[in-house]
C-alpha positions, 0 to 999 in steps of 0.5 A, spaced: 315 606 174 318 602 169 323 597 170 326 593 165 333 588 165 338 592 161 344 587 162 347 581 166 354 578 167 355 571 164 361 568 168 365 564 163 372 560 163 373 562 156 369 569 155 370 569 147 369 562 146 362 562 150 360 569 147 361 567 140 357 560 142 351 564 144 351 569 138 352 563 133 347 559 136 342 564 137 344 567 130 346 574 133 351 579 131 358 577 133 360 580 140 362 587 141 368 588 146 366 593 152 371 594 157 373 587 160 367 584 157 365 581 151 358 583 150 352 580 146 346 584 145 339 581 144 334 584 139 330 587 145 336 591 147 338 587 153 345 585 153 349 578 156 356 581 158 361 575 158 366 575 163 372 571 165 372 567 172 378 564 175 374 559 179 368 554 179 362 557 174 355 556 177 351 553 172 345 559 170 339 558 166 338 563 160 331 562 156 330 566 149 324 567 146 325 567 139 320 566 132 319 560 129 324 560 123 329 562 128 327 556 132 328 552 126 335 555 125 337 554 132 335 546 132 338 545 126 345 548 129 344 544 135 343 538 131 349 540 126 354 540 132 351 534 135 349 537 142 345 534 147 338 537 147 332 536 151 325 537 152 325 539 159 330 543 164 331 536 168 334 533 162 329 527 162 327 527 155 333 527 151 333 528 143 326 531 143 323 538 143 317 540 147 310 543 144 308 547 151 303 552 150 302 551 143 309 553 141 316 549 141 322 549 146 329 546 147 334 546 152 341 545 151 348 546 154 353 552 153 360 551 154 361 552 161 354 548 163 349 554 163 343 551 161 340 555 155 333 554 153 329 557 146 322 557 146 317 560 141 311 562 146 312 565 153 309 560 158 302 560 160 301 564 153 297 558 150 295 551 150 296 547 156 
């Protein structure tokens, strides 16, 4: 049996603003429109389908495995926009990145409070 994630819905107060933020921060092509969704497609074919929510949006966590050069670009955009960022998901280490598993990682918030994570090494793949 083969199982892979195809897409997930990202609830947003302003789906256009949120989808553009995600694609801009990750250096991806602009979102495409499909039905009621603004769709950001990742390099592995998984799509984030942004939809507008009228109610309270529950914060979700989205982690992206990216290359070293892409990490430099993401961190540059975070700093350029003066976004708060942390080395950990509990937001206890502000303004710094982590070096987990011999890679680098950073956490920052999207427009609707979703916690975004960019990492260069999968968890458990390298140095402690």
